[in-house]
C-alpha positions in Angstrom: 55.3 101.9 85.4 56.1 101.7 88.7 55.2 104.9 90.4 55.8 104.2 94.0 57.7 107.1 95.3 61.3 106.8 96.5 61.9 106.9 100.4 64.8 108.9 101.5 65.5 109.8 104.9 68.2 112.7 105.5 69.6 112.8 109.4 70.9 116.3 110.3 69.6 119.7 108.9 72.8 121.7 109.3 73.8 123.4 105.8 75.1 119.8 104.5 71.8 118.2 105.4 69.5 121.1 103.9 71.8 121.2 100.7 71.5 117.2 100.3 67.6 117.8 100.5 67.4 120.7 97.9 69.6 119.0 95.3 67.6 115.5 96.0 64.2 117.0 95.3 65.7 118.9 92.2 67.2 115.8 90.8 64.3 113.6 91.0 62.0 116.8 90.2 63.8 116.9 86.9 63.2 113.5 85.9 59.7 113.4 87.0 60.5 110.5 89.5 58.2 110.5 92.6 60.2 111.0 95.9 59.3 111.3 99.5 62.2 112.9 101.5 62.3 113.4 105.2 64.8 115.4 106.8 65.2 114.9 110.7 66.7 117.6 113.0 67.2 117.1 116.7 67.0 120.8 117.7 63.9 123.3 117.2 65.7 125.1 114.2 67.4 124.2 111.2 71.2 125.5 110.1 73.2 123.8 112.7 76.0 126.2 113.7 74.9 128.7 111.3 72.7 131.1 113.6 72.3 134.9 112.9 71.1 137.3 115.6 69.3 140.6 114.9 69.9 143.1 117.7 69.3 146.9 118.0 70.3 147.3 114.4 73.2 145.1 114.7 73.8 141.7 112.4 75.6 139.3 115.0 76.8 135.7 113.8 76.5 133.2 116.4 78.6 130.8 114.4 80.6 131.1 111.2 80.6 134.8 109.9 81.4 134.1 106.3 82.6 131.7 103.6 85.2 131.2 100.8 83.8 132.9 97.8 86.0 131.3 95.3 84.4 127.6 96.0 82.0 127.1 93.5 79.1 124.8 95.3 78.1 127.9 97.6 77.8 130.3 94.3 75.9 127.7 92.8 73.4 127.3 95.6 73.3 130.9 96.4 72.4 131.4 92.6 69.7 128.8 92.5 68.0 130.4 95.4 67.9 133.9 94.1 70.3 135.2 96.9 73.2 136.6 94.6 72.4 140.3 95.0 72.5 139.9 98.5 76.3 138.9 98.8 78.4 141.4 100.5 82.5 141.1 100.8 84.8 142.5 103.4 85.7 146.0 103.8 88.6 146.6 101.2 89.9 149.0 103.9 90.4 146.6 106.6 91.5 143.6 105.0 94.9 143.8 107.0 95.5 141.4 110.0 97.4 141.6 113.1 98.8 139.1 115.2 99.9 139.3 119.1 103.5 138.7 120.0 105.0 139.3 123.4 101.9 141.4 124.3 101.5 143.7 121.5 99.8 143.7 118.1 102.1 143.0 115.0 101.0 143.8 111.4 101.1 140.4 109.4 103.7 141.0 106.9 102.5 141.0 103.3 102.9 137.8 101.3 101.9 135.0 103.9 99.6 132.5 102.5 98.1 130.6 105.5 101.3 131.7 107.4 103.7 130.6 104.6 106.1 133.3 103.6 105.9 134.3 99.9 107.5 137.6 99.7 111.4 137.9 101.1 111.4 141.7 101.9 108.4 141.9 104.4 109.2 138.5 106.0 112.8 139.8 106.6 111.9 142.8 108.2 108.9 141.5 110.4 109.3 141.6 114.2 107.5 138.4 114.6 110.5 136.0 114.2 113.9 135.9 115.4 116.9 136.2 112.8 117.2 132.4 113.8 113.7 131.7 113.0 113.6 133.5 109.7 117.0 131.6 109.0 115.5 128.2 109.6 112.3 129.2 107.7 115.0 129.8 104.7 116.3 126.3 105.0 112.7 125.3 103.3 114.6 126.6 100.1 117.3 123.9 100.1 115.8 121.0 102.1 114.9 117.9 100.2 111.4 116.9 99.9 109.8 113.8 101.9 110.1 110.6 100.7 108.1 108.6 102.9 104.6 108.0 101.4 101.4 107.9 103.8 99.8 111.0 105.7 101.6 113.0 108.4 100.3 115.7 111.0 100.1 119.2 109.7 102.3 120.6 112.8 105.0 118.1 111.9 105.0 118.9 108.3 105.3 122.7 109.0 108.2 122.3 111.7 110.1 120.2 109.1 109.8 122.4 106.2 109.9 125.9 108.1 111.2 125.4 111.8 109.2 125.5 115.0 109.4 129.5 115.4 107.6 130.1 112.3 105.0 127.4 113.1 104.2 128.7 116.6 104.3 132.0 116.0 102.5 132.3 112.5 101.3 129.5 111.3 99.4 127.9 114.3 97.5 130.7 115.5 96.3 131.2 111.7 95.2 127.7 111.3 93.6 127.4 114.8 91.0 129.8 113.9 89.9 127.4 111.3 90.2 124.2 113.4 90.6 125.1 117.1 93.0 122.3 117.0 96.3 120.9 117.9 98.4 120.8 114.8 100.6 117.9 115.7 97.5 115.7 115.7 95.7 117.0 112.9 95.7 115.3 109.2 98.0 117.3 106.8 95.9 115.4 103.6 92.3 116.2 105.4 93.2 119.8 106.0 95.8 121.3 103.7 96.8 118.7 101.1 98.0 121.5 98.7 100.9 121.9 101.3 102.1 118.4 100.6 101.4 118.9 96.8 103.4 121.8 96.8 106.6 120.0 98.6 106.3 117.0 96.1 106.1 118.9 92.8 108.5 121.9 94.0 110.7 120.1 96.7 110.2 123.3 98.6 106.8 124.6 100.3 107.9 128.2 99.8 108.6 127.7 96.0 105.5 125.9 95.8 103.3 128.3 97.3 104.9 131.1 95.1 104.2 128.9 92.2 100.4 128.9 93.0 100.3 132.6 93.9 101.5 133.2 90.3 99.0 130.8 88.7 96.4 133.0 87.2 93.5 132.3 89.4 90.3 130.6 87.8 87.6 133.2 88.1 85.3 132.1 85.4 81.4 131.8 86.8 82.4 133.8 89.9 80.4 136.9 90.9 82.4 140.0 91.0 82.4 140.3 94.3 84.3 137.1 94.8 87.1 138.6 92.4 87.6 141.3 94.9 86.9 139.8 98.2 88.2 136.5 99.4 85.5 136.0 101.8 81.6 136.7 101.3 78.5 136.5 103.4 74.6 138.1 102.8 73.8 141.3 103.9 71.1 140.1 106.2 73.5 137.4 107.7 74.2 133.8 107.0 70.8 132.8 108.3 69.4 134.3 105.2 70.7 131.2 103.5 69.2 128.6 106.0 65.8 130.4 106.0 65.6 130.6 102.1 66.4 126.6 102.0 63.6 125.9 104.6 61.3 128.5 102.5 62.0 126.4 99.3 62.1 122.7 100.9 58.8 123.2 103.3 56.1 122.6 100.6 57.9 119.7 99.1 60.2 118.0 101.7 59.0 116.5 105.2 60.8 118.2 107.8 60.8 116.8 111.4 62.3 119.4 113.9 63.0 117.9 117.7 63.4 114.9 115.9 66.8 112.6 116.3 67.5 109.5 114.7 68.3 106.8 117.3 68.7 103.8 115.0 69.0 102.0 111.7 68.4 98.4 110.9 68.6 96.8 107.6 65.0 95.7 106.2 64.9 93.8 103.3 66.2 96.0 100.1 65.9 99.3 102.6 66.1 100.3 106.1 64.1 100.9 109.3 64.7 103.8 111.4 63.5 104.9 114.7 63.6 108.5 116.2 63.7 109.7 119.8 60.0 110.5 119.3 59.2 106.7 118.9 58.5 107.4 115.4 59.3 104.3 112.7 60.5 105.3 109.3 61.3 103.2 106.3 63.8 104.2 103.6 65.5 102.9 100.5 68.3 105.6 101.1 69.7 107.5 103.9 72.0 110.4 104.0 73.7 110.8 107.6 74.8 114.5 107.8 75.8 114.1 111.7 78.8 114.5 113.6 81.3 111.6 112.8 80.8 109.9 116.3 77.2 110.0 116.2 77.2 108.5 112.6 79.7 105.9 114.0 77.2 105.0 117.0 74.5 104.2 114.7 76.6 102.3 112.1 79.0 100.3 114.1 76.8 97.1 114.7 76.1 96.8 111.3 79.7 97.9 109.7 82.7 97.2 111.7 84.9 100.1 110.0 82.6 102.4 111.5 84.3 102.6 114.6 87.2 104.4 113.0 84.7 107.4 112.9 85.1 107.7 116.7 88.4 108.8 116.0 87.4 112.3 115.0 87.3 114.2 118.1 85.3 117.6 118.3 86.6 120.6 120.1 84.4 122.8 122.2 84.7 126.5 121.4 82.5 129.9 122.4 82.3 133.3 121.1 81.9 136.7 122.7 80.3 139.5 121.0 80.7 143.0 122.4 79.1 146.3 121.3 80.2 149.6 121.8 79.8 153.4 121.0 82.5 154.4 118.7 83.6 156.9 120.8 84.5 154.3 123.5 87.2 152.8 121.4 90.6 154.8 121.0 92.4 151.8 119.4 92.4 152.0 115.5 90.1 149.5 114.0 91.9 149.4 110.8 92.2 145.9 110.1 90.1 142.7 110.2 91.2 142.0 113.8 94.1 139.8 115.4 95.1 136.0 116.3 96.5 135.1 119.2 99.4 132.3 119.3 99.1 129.5 122.0 102.0 131.1 124.2 100.6 134.4 125.0 99.0 133.3 128.1 95.3 134.8 126.9 92.1 132.8 126.9 91.1 134.5 123.7 92.1 132.8 120.6 91.2 136.0 118.2 89.3 138.9 117.9 87.7 140.1 114.8 86.8 143.5 114.4 83.6 142.9 113.0 82.1 146.1 112.4 85.1 146.8 110.5 85.4 143.7 108.7 81.7 143.7 107.5 80.2 147.3 107.2 76.8 146.0 107.6 76.9 144.8 110.8 76.5 147.8 112.9 74.4 150.9 112.9 76.4 154.1 112.4 78.3 155.2 115.3 78.6 151.8 116.9 81.5 149.0 116.9 81.2 145.2 116.8 83.8 143.1 118.2 83.9 139.2 118.2 86.0 137.2 120.6 86.8 133.6 120.4 87.7 131.5 123.4 88.4 127.6 123.3 90.6 125.4 121.6 92.2 121.9 121.8 93.5 121.4 125.2 91.9 124.5 126.5 88.2 123.9 126.3 87.1 124.5 130.2 86.2 128.0 129.7 83.8 127.4 127.4 81.7 125.9 130.2 82.3 128.5 132.8 79.5 131.2 133.7 78.8 133.9 131.4 80.0 136.0 134.0 83.4 134.4 134.1 83.8 134.2 130.4 82.8 138.1 130.0 85.2 138.8 132.8 88.2 137.1 131.2 87.4 138.5 127.7 87.0 141.8 128.8 90.5 141.4 130.6 92.2 139.9 127.4 90.4 143.0 125.5 91.7 145.6 127.8 95.3 144.1 127.7 95.7 143.9 123.8 93.4 147.0 122.7 93.5 149.1 125.7 89.4 149.0 125.7 88.1 149.7 129.6 84.8 150.6 128.5 81.8 148.8 129.4 79.9 147.1 126.3 76.6 148.4 125.4 75.6 144.6 125.3 77.2 141.3 125.1 76.1 138.0 123.6 77.9 134.7 124.7 77.5 131.9 122.4 78.8 128.4 123.1 79.5 125.7 120.5 80.1 122.4 122.6 81.8 119.8 120.6 81.4 122.0 117.3 85.2 121.6 115.8 86.0 118.2 114.1 89.4 117.4 114.3 90.6 115.1 111.5 93.1 112.7 113.0 96.6 111.4 110.8 95.3 108.9 108.4 91.5 110.3 108.4 90.9 110.1 104.7 92.1 106.5 104.5 90.0 105.8 107.5 87.0 107.2 105.8 87.4 105.3 102.5 87.5 102.1 104.6 84.2 103.2 106.0 82.5 104.2 102.8 83.7 100.9 100.9 82.3 98.7 103.5 79.0 100.9 103.8 78.7 100.5 99.7 79.4 96.7 100.3 77.0 96.1 103.3 74.6 98.9 103.7 74.2 100.3 100.2 72.6 103.6 99.9 73.8 105.1 103.3 75.7 108.0 102.8 78.0 109.9 105.0 78.3 114.0 104.4 79.5 117.0 106.6 81.9 118.7 108.5 83.3 115.7 110.2 84.3 114.0 107.0 85.6 116.1 104.4 85.9 119.8 105.0 84.5 122.3 107.7 83.6 125.3 105.5 80.1 126.0 104.3 81.3 125.4 100.6 82.7 122.2 101.5 79.6 121.4 103.5 77.1 122.3 100.5 79.5 120.4 98.2 79.5 117.3 100.3 75.6 117.6 100.4 75.2 117.7 96.6 77.6 114.9 96.1 75.7 112.7 98.6 72.2 113.8 96.9 73.9 112.5 93.6 75.1 109.3 95.2 71.6 108.5 96.2 69.9 109.5 93.1 72.0 107.2 91.3 71.7 104.4 93.6 67.8 104.7 93.4 67.6 105.1 89.9 70.3 102.8 88.4 
């Protein structure tokens, strides 16, 4: 029997790469097959954008603050790591949201699903749209479905079905919080394929979303918290997930920090890889859990279609955390926060009332806010000085919430080139690349937020899928 261990290299130790390493080791261990897994990370810490700061009793997220609790990949991983008891949901008293319109905060009408109205009375009463805008949105109920095949932009789809006013005032600011992008450039199929499916099945987007809403949700296997709260996190912050993965992996997986993959060459039945540290590695399989353009640069001399991955642009954003004494804030913090449409003339794109949304994030008598800046076409603020960013954010907070007090402290986190923008035709491009890799470079797998889903559960799922593909490839 051949007991020579299988050698696998994973490039990128964000949540996708960590999940890949976890599941790879698990699959090989279950079958008692020897394996050597090397995990490369260019930074000095693991976790990528997931990064929790603990300061003066506050739990502060510098990257994402939560995940969709009904997506099973993250639930399965949480359970396997023994973290289920540390899950926490949003404050049930702060599940409302506001949207800025003409300088004032308006409560979002009940029944909105990603900005799509599913309740008639609240929609007709809202002051967020003009009577003409409401009438135009209602035409969705009678307009025919699209006959053309092929991908389309998210923005074009929403405007065709519901009109420009609803798109600009409701849908765009809500979806900008997920992608920080320009909806006229984002692929519908790569971002919200359920919208296209709803139109094709029910002719009307509104009727399709209503049908989805009436469908009994699948809750089998979900923790009780996920049945009550759409979003979940851990009481000690999302870094708890990263630290636990590192703890579990460290004895079993070779983890090399401050080590970036710089080249891949085909070598016999496997691959030779070099790093920025001058190290040479050999592997029979490679998982690239890297930004799409980085993977493109590594592969384009070996696979011509890899150049398509350069079309995935990454937008730079930043978040600004502000801590206050509660008695300094007169504005009622009775919701999760508010979003800002593009035409309001502010620098902030949204503000989360963090200590209201997540009760574990601030000590008693304190308030924590998190503001976001940067979006497609307005990224320059991200690279301004801390002083200027803080000044502009505090100006917007004063204009929207009347807060003039000086914060107890602030934290600014820049996330340059962090938000992938899936172009129209992205899934078709990705399939072409994967088909060529399977033919010419078997054992090289792409995974991560630049490919098929930006959320933490999506990335965990991609990591597990990549691990399965490598396992099957190496074991036949």
